[in-house]
N, C-alpha and C positions, 0 to 999 in steps of 0.2 A: 184328636177328636175330643178328648176330655178337656184339654186346654181351651179349645175353641168354645166349648159349652160353658166353661167357667168364665171366660172373657165376655161372652154374650150375656150371661147372667149378671156379671158385674156392670156392664153398660146399661142393662135393663133396670137394675137397682138405682143407678145414678139418674136415669131418666125419670123414674118414678119419684125420686126425691125432689127433682126439679119441679115436677107437676105439683107435688104436695107442698112445696115451699110457697106457692102462691095462695094456698088455702089455709095454712096453719100459722099461728103466731109464733110458735116455737120451732119454726122451720130450720133455723140455723143449727140448732142442737141436733135435730133429726138428720139434717144434711151431713153434718160431721160424722155422726154415728154410722150412717149408711155408707159414706165414703170409706170409713175405716173398714167396715165389713167387706166392701168390694175389693179393697187392697188385700185383705186376708184371703178372700176367695181366689184372687189372682195369684197370690204367693203359693197357696196350696196347689193350684193348677200347674205352676212352673215347677214345683218340687216333684209332682207326679210325672210331668213330662220328662224331666231330667232322669228320674229313676227308670222310666220306660226306655229311654234312649240308651242308658247305660247297659241295661239287661239285653236289649235287642241288638246292640252293637256287637255282641259276642256270638251271635247265631248265624248259621249258614243253612240254607235249604237247597238241596240239589235233587233233580228228577232226571232219570235216564231210563228210557224204555218202559216207563210205568213204575219202576222201582223208585221210591221216594226216601230220602234221607235228610234228617235234620241233626245238626251238631250244635251244641252250646258249650262254649268254653268257660262260661261263668254261670252254671246252673242254679246257684243260690241254695244248693243242698249239701254243700261241703265237699263234693267231688270236684276234681280238677276239670272234668269234661263229662258230657252226657251225649249219647248217640241214640237216635230213634230211626228205625228202618221199617218200611212197608214193602212187601213183595207184591207185584202186580198180579191181578187175577188172570190176565191174558197171557201170562208167561209161566214158567216153572219155578218162579221165585227170583230172588236177587241176593246180592251181598254188597257189603261196603268194606273196602280195605282202608286202613288208616295208619298214619305215622304219628308218633308222639314226640313231644319236645325232648324227652329223655333218650331218644334214638330208637325206642321200641316200635314194633309194628303190631297190627292186629287185623282180624277179619271177623265180621258179624254177618251171618247168613239167615235168611228166612225163606219159607215156602210161599206158594201162591196164596194171596189173601191174608197172610200172617203179618203181624206187626210185633216188634220187640223194641224195648228201650233198656239201655244199660248205662251204668256209671262207668267211666273209664278213669283209671287211676294215674293218668298222665294228661297233660294238656295236649289235645289233638291239634296238630299243625296242618295236616292236609288229608284229603279223602279222595277215594276213587270209587264211584258207584257203578255197579254192573247188574245186568239183567240176564238171567238164565233162560234161554229160549227153547232148549230141547232137553228131553229126559236124560240124554247122555252128557249133559253139562256144557253144551255149546253156549257161549255167552258173548255179549258185547258190553263194552265198558266206555264210559265217558272219560274225559281227561282228568288228570289230578287237579284238584282244586284246593287252594290255600284257605285256611279258616281264619 
């Protein structure tokens, strides 16, 4: 979205310069300056797009039975991974089980309508999202998903 906006702005600047070039005696100098400006805008847009794609490539979102989980293996806060979980209001909560690159495992649980985010001190490699349907712990789980 940002990239398209910058590219459109760049094209509009170039079109305006072409219109101005018919009216101004110094149009060649103005044209060169504005073309340079449009190249700078396009370059900034490409850098922003590349940064967004790098960060988002490390994220996974999974929903099962109303329980929502997001995992980021490059959270840019110094932790190897980050997990966020939200428990559905229409259930008794939910949990996410995860495996780490170091062979470790973990589980993060929430109640109905609760949300929790934690840093995980290993790179999360796969998750399994579950929703608790009954007060006695009856739950259903989706399949294991690689991150």
